[in-house]
Legacy VTK file of the C-alpha trace (Angstrom):
# vtk DataFile Version 3.0
C-alpha trace
ASCII
DATASET POLYDATA
POINTS 239 float
86.644 89.217 59.503
85.560 89.791 63.207
87.944 90.888 65.695
88.844 88.714 68.115
87.694 89.357 71.685
91.117 88.535 73.227
93.232 91.344 71.543
91.287 93.865 73.304
89.504 95.054 76.573
85.855 96.335 76.467
84.503 98.972 78.602
80.650 99.255 79.257
78.145 101.934 79.345
77.525 100.454 82.841
80.965 101.366 83.929
80.653 105.275 83.299
79.022 105.955 86.932
82.534 104.330 88.360
84.722 105.931 85.929
83.188 109.717 86.473
84.587 109.243 90.392
88.203 108.889 89.012
90.371 111.858 87.790
91.597 111.679 84.298
94.761 110.453 85.398
93.094 107.800 87.749
91.644 106.472 84.292
94.620 106.547 82.747
96.187 104.615 85.081
93.664 101.938 85.422
93.374 101.427 81.675
96.881 100.969 81.224
97.116 99.061 84.368
94.276 96.364 82.900
95.810 96.415 79.614
99.189 95.085 80.757
97.648 92.940 83.040
95.740 90.970 80.203
98.958 91.627 77.577
101.426 90.801 79.988
100.323 89.322 82.972
101.768 92.179 85.130
100.134 92.607 88.176
97.672 95.479 89.062
98.921 97.132 91.946
97.110 100.380 93.045
97.569 99.470 97.001
98.269 103.710 97.033
95.047 104.659 95.770
91.736 102.991 97.355
89.030 104.155 95.206
91.073 103.244 92.343
91.539 99.888 93.544
87.851 99.194 94.024
86.909 100.485 90.352
89.388 98.509 88.992
88.180 95.268 90.648
84.797 95.502 89.394
85.856 96.492 85.729
88.514 93.745 85.529
85.694 91.508 86.753
83.965 92.140 83.313
86.923 92.221 81.540
87.614 88.721 82.822
84.203 87.736 82.181
84.732 88.685 78.191
87.717 86.760 78.022
86.256 83.352 79.465
83.286 83.586 77.344
85.390 84.038 74.425
87.254 81.098 75.138
84.269 79.010 75.720
83.093 79.903 72.124
86.620 78.535 70.762
86.392 75.538 72.364
83.050 75.231 70.965
84.025 75.713 67.478
87.189 73.319 67.703
84.734 70.838 68.903
82.370 71.261 65.817
85.583 71.512 63.549
86.390 67.763 64.925
82.686 66.513 64.186
82.939 68.196 60.183
85.035 65.003 59.486
86.213 65.385 55.739
88.433 68.025 54.190
87.422 70.714 51.463
86.899 68.964 48.126
85.976 65.322 49.011
82.640 64.157 48.097
81.294 63.528 51.478
82.404 66.771 52.340
80.288 68.445 49.034
77.391 66.434 50.352
77.489 67.617 53.991
78.110 71.371 52.959
74.652 72.785 53.106
73.917 70.565 56.306
77.191 71.257 58.082
76.658 75.070 57.516
72.775 74.973 58.703
74.311 72.876 62.066
76.843 75.267 62.873
74.637 78.498 62.420
72.144 76.590 64.726
75.019 76.053 66.866
76.161 79.396 67.266
73.055 80.826 67.929
72.263 78.180 70.669
75.493 78.846 71.843
75.266 82.860 72.013
71.689 82.368 73.485
72.978 80.537 76.090
75.517 83.061 76.936
73.333 86.123 77.316
70.604 84.584 78.571
69.290 86.410 81.301
67.506 84.968 84.760
67.036 86.695 87.934
69.619 89.451 86.952
72.432 87.146 86.411
73.855 85.872 82.867
73.804 82.184 82.803
76.625 80.925 81.335
76.124 77.175 81.573
73.763 74.897 83.636
76.020 75.195 86.595
77.988 78.718 86.054
76.549 82.070 86.826
78.234 85.333 87.054
76.709 88.229 88.735
76.086 91.302 86.583
78.126 93.498 89.065
81.005 92.048 91.205
80.285 91.445 94.997
80.366 94.106 97.230
83.320 94.165 99.098
82.769 94.459 102.659
85.929 93.949 103.988
87.455 96.177 102.225
85.248 99.538 103.553
86.708 97.902 107.197
90.095 98.133 106.059
89.905 101.474 104.905
88.497 102.875 108.106
91.004 101.290 110.025
93.741 102.920 107.674
92.216 106.395 107.521
90.521 106.543 111.011
93.836 105.720 113.152
92.634 107.686 115.940
89.795 105.769 116.629
89.489 101.798 117.761
90.137 99.295 114.994
87.219 97.301 113.491
88.316 93.640 113.694
85.091 91.448 113.302
82.380 91.839 110.080
79.068 90.841 111.079
75.697 90.795 109.339
74.265 93.753 110.989
77.668 95.765 109.967
77.246 94.321 106.415
73.918 96.054 105.883
75.081 99.127 107.362
77.918 99.299 105.094
75.757 98.480 102.036
73.004 101.302 103.226
75.713 103.656 103.622
77.205 102.897 100.303
74.038 104.020 98.828
73.491 107.237 100.693
77.202 108.236 100.286
76.550 109.150 96.136
79.388 110.760 94.821
81.559 110.626 98.218
83.989 107.374 98.607
84.036 105.633 101.878
87.738 106.806 102.113
86.515 110.653 101.753
83.763 109.837 104.666
86.496 108.289 107.061
88.976 111.385 106.055
86.329 113.994 107.435
85.707 111.523 110.487
89.642 111.553 111.616
90.117 115.113 110.760
87.090 116.137 113.563
89.024 116.688 117.229
85.585 116.237 118.600
84.600 112.897 116.705
88.210 111.620 117.402
88.040 112.312 121.012
90.823 114.638 120.639
88.909 117.195 122.838
86.678 115.571 125.236
86.380 112.219 126.849
84.156 110.667 124.010
84.532 109.854 120.437
82.730 107.782 117.711
83.348 104.510 116.079
82.808 102.627 112.836
79.282 101.477 113.865
78.299 105.233 114.913
79.596 106.788 111.732
77.532 104.331 109.296
74.109 105.413 111.000
72.368 107.324 107.945
71.654 110.349 110.451
75.034 110.523 112.414
76.572 110.135 108.455
74.608 113.018 107.210
75.694 115.100 109.809
79.480 114.152 109.308
79.189 114.907 105.350
77.547 118.274 105.979
80.235 119.295 108.231
78.423 119.281 111.600
81.661 117.759 113.399
84.110 119.828 111.483
86.715 121.775 113.743
85.779 125.190 112.614
81.845 124.248 112.814
82.510 123.226 116.412
85.170 125.565 117.762
82.659 128.048 119.274
80.445 125.339 120.780
81.064 121.417 120.628
78.235 118.867 120.898
77.737 117.300 124.238
78.946 113.855 124.383
75.510 112.527 126.121
73.598 113.210 122.834
75.675 110.593 121.043
76.851 107.617 123.331
73.954 105.968 123.331
72.953 106.068 119.532
74.436 102.524 118.845
LINES 1 240
239 0 1 2 3 4 5 6 7 8 9 10 11 12 13 14 15 16 17 18 19 20 21 22 23 24 25 26 27 28 29 30 31 32 33 34 35 36 37 38 39 40 41 42 43 44 45 46 47 48 49 50 51 52 53 54 55 56 57 58 59 60 61 62 63 64 65 66 67 68 69 70 71 72 73 74 75 76 77 78 79 80 81 82 83 84 85 86 87 88 89 90 91 92 93 94 95 96 97 98 99 100 101 102 103 104 105 106 107 108 109 110 111 112 113 114 115 116 117 118 119 120 121 122 123 124 125 126 127 128 129 130 131 132 133 134 135 136 137 138 139 140 141 142 143 144 145 146 147 148 149 150 151 152 153 154 155 156 157 158 159 160 161 162 163 164 165 166 167 168 169 170 171 172 173 174 175 176 177 178 179 180 181 182 183 184 185 186 187 188 189 190 191 192 193 194 195 196 197 198 199 200 201 202 203 204 205 206 207 208 209 210 211 212 213 214 215 216 217 218 219 220 221 222 223 224 225 226 227 228 229 230 231 232 233 234 235 236 237 238
């Protein structure tokens, strides 16, 4: 008998790149947290760890998708059972055994094909429902992270199309570095935060590719700039 999908959670190879960004302790918290959520309906709370909360959101989305798929298969099986009619041993049931077996096999194959059908990089679950292969990008969480980490800089309030594009582009450029780590580098810099001088950077300035590269490479670190700080006139007009 096949294992019931609702008694366990699945991890996919596509999750590996996300899990590699976490420590073993974070991975343990993630797995136990998701299992408690599904087995005991306990809420997942990783408010103290931004990176862990982002990874958990993505993996939990796949887990919920698996459980939803299983429920649909069960519902279809119950529907087929109602249409079966006669109990075992009944003459009518014996006559229908071969026909019913063939029909059930065709229905199961059709359901699996429908569940796994790929179209435009999406999994089509039904004629009216589609689920992205990857969860939607959480732009707001990046802005919230900036506001909580870069406390020396003006807070960002409005999420514009230009900022969405900049955030998505920056995410690809970051590689193994997280936004929280990037903003932490900025907050530590006396020059970028304006603690030394009249100029300070902002959210949009940080996400510009050329500026972000310099931040990551340590151009604005306090030790690097202790003897020769960049002039403000070189940076104020870049956005």
